[in-house]
PDB file with one MODEL, atoms N, CA, C and O in Angstrom:
MODEL        1
ATOM      1  N   UNK A   1      10.040   8.554   8.744  1.00  0.00           N
ATOM      2  CA  UNK A   1      10.680   7.859   7.511  1.00  0.00           C
ATOM      3  C   UNK A   1       9.626   7.396   7.112  1.00  0.00           C
ATOM      4  O   UNK A   1       8.974   7.668   6.104  1.00  0.00           O
ATOM      5  N   UNK A   2       9.353   6.272   8.379  1.00  0.00           N
ATOM      6  CA  UNK A   2       8.486   4.733   7.230  1.00  0.00           C
ATOM      7  C   UNK A   2       6.888   5.259   6.430  1.00  0.00           C
ATOM      8  O   UNK A   2       6.253   4.755   5.503  1.00  0.00           O
ATOM      9  N   UNK A   3       6.625   6.564   7.337  1.00  0.00           N
ATOM     10  CA  UNK A   3       5.633   6.710   6.893  1.00  0.00           C
ATOM     11  C   UNK A   3       5.125   7.276   5.595  1.00  0.00           C
ATOM     12  O   UNK A   3       4.003   7.478   5.128  1.00  0.00           O
ATOM     13  N   UNK A   4       6.804   7.524   5.035  1.00  0.00           N
ATOM     14  CA  UNK A   4       6.993   8.775   3.971  1.00  0.00           C
ATOM     15  C   UNK A   4       7.295   7.236   2.615  1.00  0.00           C
ATOM     16  O   UNK A   4       7.079   7.351   1.408  1.00  0.00           O
ATOM     17  N   UNK A   5       7.747   6.128   3.217  1.00  0.00           N
ATOM     18  CA  UNK A   5       7.977   5.277   2.365  1.00  0.00           C
ATOM     19  C   UNK A   5       6.658   4.352   1.790  1.00  0.00           C
ATOM     20  O   UNK A   5       6.397   3.831   0.706  1.00  0.00           O
ATOM     21  N   UNK A   6       5.842   4.452   3.366  1.00  0.00           N
ATOM     22  CA  UNK A   6       4.455   3.842   2.997  1.00  0.00           C
ATOM     23  C   UNK A   6       3.622   3.849   2.027  1.00  0.00           C
ATOM     24  O   UNK A   6       3.951   4.519   1.048  1.00  0.00           O
ATOM     25  N   UNK A   7       2.593   3.280   1.998  1.00  0.00           N
ATOM     26  CA  UNK A   7       1.623   3.663   0.746  1.00  0.00           C
ATOM     27  C   UNK A   7       1.096   4.898   1.378  1.00  0.00           C
ATOM     28  O   UNK A   7       0.832   5.745   0.525  1.00  0.00           O
ATOM     29  N   UNK A   8       0.819   5.337   2.794  1.00  0.00           N
ATOM     30  CA  UNK A   8      -0.103   6.333   2.956  1.00  0.00           C
ATOM     31  C   UNK A   8      -0.769   7.485   1.797  1.00  0.00           C
ATOM     32  O   UNK A   8      -0.171   7.707   0.744  1.00  0.00           O
ATOM     33  N   UNK A   9      -1.976   8.121   2.119  1.00  0.00           N
ATOM     34  CA  UNK A   9      -2.502   9.127   0.832  1.00  0.00           C
ATOM     35  C   UNK A   9      -2.995  10.236   1.881  1.00  0.00           C
ATOM     36  O   UNK A   9      -3.929  11.016   1.695  1.00  0.00           O
ATOM     37  N   UNK A  10      -2.108  10.145   3.126  1.00  0.00           N
ATOM     38  CA  UNK A  10      -2.895  11.555   3.836  1.00  0.00           C
ATOM     39  C   UNK A  10      -2.292  11.970   3.686  1.00  0.00           C
ATOM     40  O   UNK A  10      -1.141  11.544   3.782  1.00  0.00           O
ATOM     41  N   UNK A  11      -2.688  13.432   3.241  1.00  0.00           N
ATOM     42  CA  UNK A  11      -2.179  14.921   2.961  1.00  0.00           C
ATOM     43  C   UNK A  11      -1.199  15.109   3.941  1.00  0.00           C
ATOM     44  O   UNK A  11      -0.363  15.788   3.345  1.00  0.00           O
ATOM     45  N   UNK A  12      -0.955  15.001   4.609  1.00  0.00           N
ATOM     46  CA  UNK A  12       0.639  15.384   5.543  1.00  0.00           C
ATOM     47  C   UNK A  12       1.507  14.919   5.177  1.00  0.00           C
ATOM     48  O   UNK A  12       2.542  15.528   4.909  1.00  0.00           O
ATOM     49  N   UNK A  13       1.308  13.489   5.039  1.00  0.00           N
ATOM     50  CA  UNK A  13       2.298  12.223   4.447  1.00  0.00           C
ATOM     51  C   UNK A  13       3.369  12.510   3.154  1.00  0.00           C
ATOM     52  O   UNK A  13       4.564  12.403   2.879  1.00  0.00           O
ATOM     53  N   UNK A  14       1.726  13.072   2.397  1.00  0.00           N
ATOM     54  CA  UNK A  14       1.932  12.884   1.328  1.00  0.00           C
ATOM     55  C   UNK A  14       3.006  14.567   0.725  1.00  0.00           C
ATOM     56  O   UNK A  14       3.779  14.640  -0.230  1.00  0.00           O
ATOM     57  N   UNK A  15       2.639  15.604   1.669  1.00  0.00           N
ATOM     58  CA  UNK A  15       3.463  16.774   1.123  1.00  0.00           C
ATOM     59  C   UNK A  15       4.746  16.285   2.044  1.00  0.00           C
ATOM     60  O   UNK A  15       5.601  16.493   1.182  1.00  0.00           O
ATOM     61  N   UNK A  16       5.349  15.885   2.947  1.00  0.00           N
ATOM     62  CA  UNK A  16       6.187  16.045   3.265  1.00  0.00           C
ATOM     63  C   UNK A  16       7.299  14.587   1.951  1.00  0.00           C
ATOM     64  O   UNK A  16       8.509  14.616   1.725  1.00  0.00           O
ATOM     65  N   UNK A  17       6.497  13.792   1.523  1.00  0.00           N
ATOM     66  CA  UNK A  17       7.078  13.000   0.907  1.00  0.00           C
ATOM     67  C   UNK A  17       7.244  13.916  -0.706  1.00  0.00           C
ATOM     68  O   UNK A  17       7.817  13.359  -1.642  1.00  0.00           O
ATOM     69  N   UNK A  18       6.884  14.813  -0.801  1.00  0.00           N
ATOM     70  CA  UNK A  18       6.952  15.739  -2.525  1.00  0.00           C
ATOM     71  C   UNK A  18       8.152  16.660  -1.342  1.00  0.00           C
ATOM     72  O   UNK A  18       9.157  16.994  -1.970  1.00  0.00           O
ATOM     73  N   UNK A  19       8.191  16.976  -0.240  1.00  0.00           N
ATOM     74  CA  UNK A  19       8.934  18.033  -0.504  1.00  0.00           C
ATOM     75  C   UNK A  19      10.251  16.948  -0.344  1.00  0.00           C
ATOM     76  O   UNK A  19      11.274  17.034  -1.023  1.00  0.00           O
ATOM     77  N   UNK A  20      10.044  16.099   0.511  1.00  0.00           N
ATOM     78  CA  UNK A  20      11.790  14.934   0.747  1.00  0.00           C
ATOM     79  C   UNK A  20      11.952  14.992  -1.242  1.00  0.00           C
ATOM     80  O   UNK A  20      13.023  15.444  -1.647  1.00  0.00           O
ATOM     81  N   UNK A  21      11.231  14.682  -1.988  1.00  0.00           N
ATOM     82  CA  UNK A  21      11.361  14.276  -3.324  1.00  0.00           C
ATOM     83  C   UNK A  21      11.937  15.672  -3.821  1.00  0.00           C
ATOM     84  O   UNK A  21      12.973  15.427  -4.439  1.00  0.00           O
ATOM     85  N   UNK A  22      11.745  16.698  -3.805  1.00  0.00           N
ATOM     86  CA  UNK A  22      12.424  17.650  -4.129  1.00  0.00           C
ATOM     87  C   UNK A  22      13.542  17.912  -3.879  1.00  0.00           C
ATOM     88  O   UNK A  22      14.391  18.066  -4.757  1.00  0.00           O
ATOM     89  N   UNK A  23      13.795  18.027  -2.515  1.00  0.00           N
ATOM     90  CA  UNK A  23      15.127  18.486  -1.540  1.00  0.00           C
ATOM     91  C   UNK A  23      16.331  17.524  -2.317  1.00  0.00           C
ATOM     92  O   UNK A  23      17.432  18.006  -2.584  1.00  0.00           O
ATOM     93  N   UNK A  24      15.933  15.950  -2.676  1.00  0.00           N
ATOM     94  CA  UNK A  24      16.621  15.209  -2.516  1.00  0.00           C
ATOM     95  C   UNK A  24      16.933  15.745  -4.566  1.00  0.00           C
ATOM     96  O   UNK A  24      17.931  16.401  -4.866  1.00  0.00           O
ATOM     97  N   UNK A  25      15.999  15.343  -5.539  1.00  0.00           N
ATOM     98  CA  UNK A  25      16.196  16.025  -6.606  1.00  0.00           C
ATOM     99  C   UNK A  25      17.365  17.272  -6.571  1.00  0.00           C
ATOM    100  O   UNK A  25      18.495  17.047  -7.004  1.00  0.00           O
ATOM    101  N   UNK A  26      17.002  18.568  -6.032  1.00  0.00           N
ATOM    102  CA  UNK A  26      17.566  19.659  -6.115  1.00  0.00           C
ATOM    103  C   UNK A  26      19.372  19.539  -5.574  1.00  0.00           C
ATOM    104  O   UNK A  26      20.353  20.043  -6.121  1.00  0.00           O
ATOM    105  N   UNK A  27      19.313  18.825  -4.532  1.00  0.00           N
ATOM    106  CA  UNK A  27      20.691  18.401  -3.947  1.00  0.00           C
ATOM    107  C   UNK A  27      21.476  17.660  -4.397  1.00  0.00           C
ATOM    108  O   UNK A  27      22.670  17.946  -4.492  1.00  0.00           O
ATOM    109  N   UNK A  28      20.870  16.338  -4.841  1.00  0.00           N
ATOM    110  CA  UNK A  28      21.923  15.064  -5.078  1.00  0.00           C
ATOM    111  C   UNK A  28      21.433  15.548  -6.720  1.00  0.00           C
ATOM    112  O   UNK A  28      22.492  15.877  -7.254  1.00  0.00           O
ATOM    113  N   UNK A  29      20.633  15.675  -7.431  1.00  0.00           N
ATOM    114  CA  UNK A  29      20.388  15.483  -8.879  1.00  0.00           C
ATOM    115  C   UNK A  29      20.271  14.055  -8.983  1.00  0.00           C
ATOM    116  O   UNK A  29      20.337  13.745 -10.173  1.00  0.00           O
ATOM    117  N   UNK A  30      20.100  12.879  -8.104  1.00  0.00           N
ATOM    118  CA  UNK A  30      20.101  11.682  -8.208  1.00  0.00           C
ATOM    119  C   UNK A  30      18.686  11.447  -9.369  1.00  0.00           C
ATOM    120  O   UNK A  30      18.190  12.483  -9.814  1.00  0.00           O
ATOM    121  N   UNK A  31      18.399  10.803  -9.583  1.00  0.00           N
ATOM    122  CA  UNK A  31      17.572   9.750 -11.284  1.00  0.00           C
ATOM    123  C   UNK A  31      16.147  10.084 -10.250  1.00  0.00           C
ATOM    124  O   UNK A  31      16.065  10.336  -9.048  1.00  0.00           O
ATOM    125  N   UNK A  32      15.213   9.964 -11.231  1.00  0.00           N
ATOM    126  CA  UNK A  32      13.840   9.662 -10.737  1.00  0.00           C
ATOM    127  C   UNK A  32      13.625   8.538  -9.922  1.00  0.00           C
ATOM    128  O   UNK A  32      13.329   8.460  -8.730  1.00  0.00           O
ATOM    129  N   UNK A  33      13.875   7.478 -10.982  1.00  0.00           N
ATOM    130  CA  UNK A  33      14.226   6.376 -10.686  1.00  0.00           C
ATOM    131  C   UNK A  33      14.809   5.890  -9.586  1.00  0.00           C
ATOM    132  O   UNK A  33      14.396   4.767  -9.296  1.00  0.00           O
ATOM    133  N   UNK A  34      15.841   6.450  -8.673  1.00  0.00           N
ATOM    134  CA  UNK A  34      16.687   6.324  -7.756  1.00  0.00           C
ATOM    135  C   UNK A  34      15.940   6.576  -6.730  1.00  0.00           C
ATOM    136  O   UNK A  34      15.723   5.835  -5.772  1.00  0.00           O
ATOM    137  N   UNK A  35      15.418   7.951  -6.987  1.00  0.00           N
ATOM    138  CA  UNK A  35      14.623   8.423  -5.561  1.00  0.00           C
ATOM    139  C   UNK A  35      13.947   7.589  -5.246  1.00  0.00           C
ATOM    140  O   UNK A  35      14.219   6.944  -4.234  1.00  0.00           O
ATOM    141  N   UNK A  36      12.627   7.261  -6.140  1.00  0.00           N
ATOM    142  CA  UNK A  36      11.831   6.318  -5.992  1.00  0.00           C
ATOM    143  C   UNK A  36      11.697   4.794  -5.329  1.00  0.00           C
ATOM    144  O   UNK A  36      10.782   4.341  -4.642  1.00  0.00           O
ATOM    145  N   UNK A  37      13.101   4.074  -5.838  1.00  0.00           N
ATOM    146  CA  UNK A  37      13.594   3.425  -5.468  1.00  0.00           C
ATOM    147  C   UNK A  37      13.830   3.769  -3.645  1.00  0.00           C
ATOM    148  O   UNK A  37      13.899   2.821  -2.862  1.00  0.00           O
ATOM    149  N   UNK A  38      13.890   4.603  -3.366  1.00  0.00           N
ATOM    150  CA  UNK A  38      14.471   5.143  -1.616  1.00  0.00           C
ATOM    151  C   UNK A  38      13.322   5.489  -1.120  1.00  0.00           C
ATOM    152  O   UNK A  38      13.371   5.658   0.098  1.00  0.00           O
ATOM    153  N   UNK A  39      12.355   5.651  -1.574  1.00  0.00           N
ATOM    154  CA  UNK A  39      10.509   6.548  -0.757  1.00  0.00           C
ATOM    155  C   UNK A  39       9.416   4.884  -1.647  1.00  0.00           C
ATOM    156  O   UNK A  39       8.390   4.634  -2.280  1.00  0.00           O
ATOM    157  N   UNK A  40      10.390   4.369  -1.160  1.00  0.00           N
ATOM    158  CA  UNK A  40       9.094   2.926  -1.120  1.00  0.00           C
ATOM    159  C   UNK A  40       9.120   2.431  -2.888  1.00  0.00           C
ATOM    160  O   UNK A  40       8.028   2.500  -3.452  1.00  0.00           O
ATOM    161  N   UNK A  41       9.971   2.093  -3.479  1.00  0.00           N
ATOM    162  CA  UNK A  41       9.655   1.951  -4.925  1.00  0.00           C
ATOM    163  C   UNK A  41       8.791   2.385  -5.641  1.00  0.00           C
ATOM    164  O   UNK A  41       8.318   1.703  -6.550  1.00  0.00           O
ATOM    165  N   UNK A  42       8.323   3.865  -5.330  1.00  0.00           N
ATOM    166  CA  UNK A  42       7.916   4.221  -5.900  1.00  0.00           C
ATOM    167  C   UNK A  42       8.087   4.807  -7.644  1.00  0.00           C
ATOM    168  O   UNK A  42       9.217   5.243  -7.862  1.00  0.00           O
ATOM    169  N   UNK A  43       7.231   4.855  -8.722  1.00  0.00           N
ATOM    170  CA  UNK A  43       7.498   4.613 -10.140  1.00  0.00           C
ATOM    171  C   UNK A  43       7.805   5.897  -9.848  1.00  0.00           C
ATOM    172  O   UNK A  43       7.370   6.597  -8.934  1.00  0.00           O
ATOM    173  N   UNK A  44       8.949   6.269 -11.091  1.00  0.00           N
ATOM    174  CA  UNK A  44       9.548   7.757 -11.912  1.00  0.00           C
ATOM    175  C   UNK A  44       8.479   8.758 -11.698  1.00  0.00           C
ATOM    176  O   UNK A  44       8.475   9.834 -11.100  1.00  0.00           O
ATOM    177  N   UNK A  45       7.345   7.939 -12.517  1.00  0.00           N
ATOM    178  CA  UNK A  45       6.574   9.266 -12.616  1.00  0.00           C
ATOM    179  C   UNK A  45       5.710   9.713 -11.560  1.00  0.00           C
ATOM    180  O   UNK A  45       5.041  10.719 -11.800  1.00  0.00           O
ATOM    181  N   UNK A  46       5.582   9.107 -10.324  1.00  0.00           N
ATOM    182  CA  UNK A  46       5.089   9.897  -9.170  1.00  0.00           C
ATOM    183  C   UNK A  46       5.949  10.464  -8.834  1.00  0.00           C
ATOM    184  O   UNK A  46       5.594  11.596  -8.503  1.00  0.00           O
ATOM    185  N   UNK A  47       7.308  10.253  -8.683  1.00  0.00           N
ATOM    186  CA  UNK A  47       8.539  11.158  -8.023  1.00  0.00           C
ATOM    187  C   UNK A  47       8.883  12.673  -8.807  1.00  0.00           C
ATOM    188  O   UNK A  47       9.427  13.738  -8.515  1.00  0.00           O
ATOM    189  N   UNK A  48       8.146  11.996 -10.083  1.00  0.00           N
ATOM    190  CA  UNK A  48       8.332  13.539 -10.920  1.00  0.00           C
ATOM    191  C   UNK A  48       7.166  14.089 -10.778  1.00  0.00           C
ATOM    192  O   UNK A  48       7.330  15.306 -10.857  1.00  0.00           O
ATOM    193  N   UNK A  49       5.749  13.755 -10.559  1.00  0.00           N
ATOM    194  CA  UNK A  49       4.903  14.835 -10.178  1.00  0.00           C
ATOM    195  C   UNK A  49       4.924  15.032  -8.853  1.00  0.00           C
ATOM    196  O   UNK A  49       3.759  15.402  -8.703  1.00  0.00           O
ATOM    197  N   UNK A  50       5.414  15.055  -7.748  1.00  0.00           N
ATOM    198  CA  UNK A  50       5.702  15.446  -7.123  1.00  0.00           C
ATOM    199  C   UNK A  50       6.515  16.516  -6.512  1.00  0.00           C
ATOM    200  O   UNK A  50       6.236  17.386  -5.687  1.00  0.00           O
ATOM    201  N   UNK A  51       7.794  16.156  -7.257  1.00  0.00           N
ATOM    202  CA  UNK A  51       9.145  16.959  -7.913  1.00  0.00           C
ATOM    203  C   UNK A  51       7.760  18.319  -8.156  1.00  0.00           C
ATOM    204  O   UNK A  51       7.477  19.284  -7.446  1.00  0.00           O
ATOM    205  N   UNK A  52       7.187  17.848  -9.399  1.00  0.00           N
ATOM    206  CA  UNK A  52       6.658  19.375 -10.263  1.00  0.00           C
ATOM    207  C   UNK A  52       5.571  20.083  -9.132  1.00  0.00           C
ATOM    208  O   UNK A  52       5.255  21.266  -9.001  1.00  0.00           O
ATOM    209  N   UNK A  53       5.297  19.324  -8.658  1.00  0.00           N
ATOM    210  CA  UNK A  53       3.821  19.989  -7.459  1.00  0.00           C
ATOM    211  C   UNK A  53       4.198  20.903  -6.624  1.00  0.00           C
ATOM    212  O   UNK A  53       3.533  21.879  -6.274  1.00  0.00           O
ATOM    213  N   UNK A  54       6.137  20.382  -6.007  1.00  0.00           N
ATOM    214  CA  UNK A  54       5.854  21.401  -5.373  1.00  0.00           C
ATOM    215  C   UNK A  54       6.835  22.263  -5.764  1.00  0.00           C
ATOM    216  O   UNK A  54       7.069  23.248  -5.064  1.00  0.00           O
ATOM    217  N   UNK A  55       7.626  21.996  -7.058  1.00  0.00           N
ATOM    218  CA  UNK A  55       8.117  23.158  -7.736  1.00  0.00           C
ATOM    219  C   UNK A  55       7.184  24.393  -8.028  1.00  0.00           C
ATOM    220  O   UNK A  55       7.418  25.602  -7.998  1.00  0.00           O
ATOM    221  N   UNK A  56       6.053  23.679  -8.321  1.00  0.00           N
ATOM    222  CA  UNK A  56       5.009  24.673  -8.937  1.00  0.00           C
ATOM    223  C   UNK A  56       4.386  25.167  -7.464  1.00  0.00           C
ATOM    224  O   UNK A  56       4.287  26.384  -7.305  1.00  0.00           O
ATOM    225  N   UNK A  57       4.169  24.714  -6.908  1.00  0.00           N
ATOM    226  CA  UNK A  57       3.827  25.776  -4.978  1.00  0.00           C
ATOM    227  C   UNK A  57       4.361  26.725  -4.881  1.00  0.00           C
ATOM    228  O   UNK A  57       3.797  27.807  -4.717  1.00  0.00           O
ATOM    229  N   UNK A  58       5.842  26.520  -4.976  1.00  0.00           N
ATOM    230  CA  UNK A  58       7.119  27.173  -4.453  1.00  0.00           C
ATOM    231  C   UNK A  58       6.758  29.027  -4.871  1.00  0.00           C
ATOM    232  O   UNK A  58       7.186  29.975  -4.212  1.00  0.00           O
ATOM    233  N   UNK A  59       6.099  29.102  -5.809  1.00  0.00           N
ATOM    234  CA  UNK A  59       6.018  30.097  -7.186  1.00  0.00           C
ATOM    235  C   UNK A  59       4.708  30.904  -6.017  1.00  0.00           C
ATOM    236  O   UNK A  59       4.353  32.058  -6.255  1.00  0.00           O
ATOM    237  N   UNK A  60       4.336  30.417  -5.259  1.00  0.00           N
ATOM    238  CA  UNK A  60       2.928  31.042  -4.598  1.00  0.00           C
ATOM    239  C   UNK A  60       3.209  31.027  -3.031  1.00  0.00           C
ATOM    240  O   UNK A  60       3.033  31.939  -2.224  1.00  0.00           O
ATOM    241  N   UNK A  61       3.537  30.157  -2.891  1.00  0.00           N
ATOM    242  CA  UNK A  61       3.433  29.882  -1.266  1.00  0.00           C
ATOM    243  C   UNK A  61       4.670  29.907  -0.836  1.00  0.00           C
ATOM    244  O   UNK A  61       5.503  29.011  -0.966  1.00  0.00           O
ATOM    245  N   UNK A  62       4.855  31.360  -0.107  1.00  0.00           N
ATOM    246  CA  UNK A  62       6.080  32.163   0.691  1.00  0.00           C
ATOM    247  C   UNK A  62       6.331  31.111   1.995  1.00  0.00           C
ATOM    248  O   UNK A  62       7.473  30.877   2.389  1.00  0.00           O
ATOM    249  N   UNK A  63       5.115  30.494   2.632  1.00  0.00           N
ATOM    250  CA  UNK A  63       5.619  29.625   4.187  1.00  0.00           C
ATOM    251  C   UNK A  63       6.235  28.226   3.231  1.00  0.00           C
ATOM    252  O   UNK A  63       7.005  27.565   3.928  1.00  0.00           O
ATOM    253  N   UNK A  64       6.109  27.803   2.190  1.00  0.00           N
ATOM    254  CA  UNK A  64       6.592  26.756   2.152  1.00  0.00           C
ATOM    255  C   UNK A  64       8.224  27.289   1.764  1.00  0.00           C
ATOM    256  O   UNK A  64       9.379  26.942   2.011  1.00  0.00           O
ATOM    257  N   UNK A  65       7.572  28.252   1.073  1.00  0.00           N
ATOM    258  CA  UNK A  65       9.379  28.429  -0.068  1.00  0.00           C
ATOM    259  C   UNK A  65      10.353  28.730   1.377  1.00  0.00           C
ATOM    260  O   UNK A  65      11.573  28.579   1.329  1.00  0.00           O
ATOM    261  N   UNK A  66       9.969  28.970   2.067  1.00  0.00           N
ATOM    262  CA  UNK A  66      10.537  29.544   3.432  1.00  0.00           C
ATOM    263  C   UNK A  66      10.934  28.329   4.065  1.00  0.00           C
ATOM    264  O   UNK A  66      12.084  28.073   4.422  1.00  0.00           O
ATOM    265  N   UNK A  67       9.761  27.462   4.212  1.00  0.00           N
ATOM    266  CA  UNK A  67      10.258  25.937   4.849  1.00  0.00           C
ATOM    267  C   UNK A  67      11.253  25.341   4.297  1.00  0.00           C
ATOM    268  O   UNK A  67      12.139  24.864   5.006  1.00  0.00           O
ATOM    269  N   UNK A  68      11.320  25.214   2.299  1.00  0.00           N
ATOM    270  CA  UNK A  68      12.223  24.598   1.413  1.00  0.00           C
ATOM    271  C   UNK A  68      13.534  24.760   2.086  1.00  0.00           C
ATOM    272  O   UNK A  68      14.198  23.909   2.677  1.00  0.00           O
ATOM    273  N   UNK A  69      13.861  26.439   1.817  1.00  0.00           N
ATOM    274  CA  UNK A  69      14.977  27.004   1.914  1.00  0.00           C
ATOM    275  C   UNK A  69      15.629  26.353   3.362  1.00  0.00           C
ATOM    276  O   UNK A  69      16.725  25.798   3.441  1.00  0.00           O
ATOM    277  N   UNK A  70      14.606  26.581   4.548  1.00  0.00           N
ATOM    278  CA  UNK A  70      15.472  26.123   5.576  1.00  0.00           C
ATOM    279  C   UNK A  70      15.858  24.527   5.716  1.00  0.00           C
ATOM    280  O   UNK A  70      16.773  24.154   6.451  1.00  0.00           O
ATOM    281  N   UNK A  71      15.272  23.871   5.140  1.00  0.00           N
ATOM    282  CA  UNK A  71      15.345  22.487   5.053  1.00  0.00           C
ATOM    283  C   UNK A  71      16.859  22.470   4.429  1.00  0.00           C
ATOM    284  O   UNK A  71      17.897  22.161   5.014  1.00  0.00           O
ATOM    285  N   UNK A  72      16.673  22.920   2.979  1.00  0.00           N
ATOM    286  CA  UNK A  72      17.713  22.808   2.324  1.00  0.00           C
ATOM    287  C   UNK A  72      19.297  23.386   3.002  1.00  0.00           C
ATOM    288  O   UNK A  72      20.349  22.747   2.988  1.00  0.00           O
ATOM    289  N   UNK A  73      19.122  24.495   3.461  1.00  0.00           N
ATOM    290  CA  UNK A  73      20.139  24.714   4.451  1.00  0.00           C
ATOM    291  C   UNK A  73      20.438  24.042   5.029  1.00  0.00           C
ATOM    292  O   UNK A  73      21.651  23.827   5.029  1.00  0.00           O
ATOM    293  N   UNK A  74      19.364  23.051   6.130  1.00  0.00           N
ATOM    294  CA  UNK A  74      20.264  22.341   7.266  1.00  0.00           C
ATOM    295  C   UNK A  74      20.740  21.176   6.697  1.00  0.00           C
ATOM    296  O   UNK A  74      21.798  20.851   7.236  1.00  0.00           O
ATOM    297  N   UNK A  75      20.476  20.602   6.042  1.00  0.00           N
ATOM    298  CA  UNK A  75      20.782  19.106   5.136  1.00  0.00           C
ATOM    299  C   UNK A  75      22.262  19.744   4.036  1.00  0.00           C
ATOM    300  O   UNK A  75      23.164  18.911   3.943  1.00  0.00           O
ATOM    301  N   UNK A  76      22.452  20.793   3.436  1.00  0.00           N
ATOM    302  CA  UNK A  76      23.397  21.072   3.394  1.00  0.00           C
ATOM    303  C   UNK A  76      24.794  21.438   4.679  1.00  0.00           C
ATOM    304  O   UNK A  76      26.003  21.263   4.529  1.00  0.00           O
ATOM    305  N   UNK A  77      24.246  21.840   5.574  1.00  0.00           N
ATOM    306  CA  UNK A  77      25.201  22.446   6.559  1.00  0.00           C
ATOM    307  C   UNK A  77      25.760  20.864   7.023  1.00  0.00           C
ATOM    308  O   UNK A  77      26.969  21.007   7.205  1.00  0.00           O
ATOM    309  N   UNK A  78      25.410  19.526   7.269  1.00  0.00           N
ATOM    310  CA  UNK A  78      25.508  18.161   7.626  1.00  0.00           C
ATOM    311  C   UNK A  78      26.665  17.577   7.064  1.00  0.00           C
ATOM    312  O   UNK A  78      26.919  16.390   7.267  1.00  0.00           O
TER     313      UNK A  78
ENDMDL
END
């Protein structure tokens, strides 16, 4: 979690951060600003970009779609 909140631009960290953004928005409906405040005080436009990137990828990447569905179910069952 510390890496996702931090400034890292390493691809695996950024990808995980974007998935977290996507799931947070889909499950909670929180504002872009609120989500950004929990992920290292990121600007709302960065949060919107991360969400849109995952949303676009889900249309083409079946493995990612399965991963996101699995994570969403795990979070909703808690």
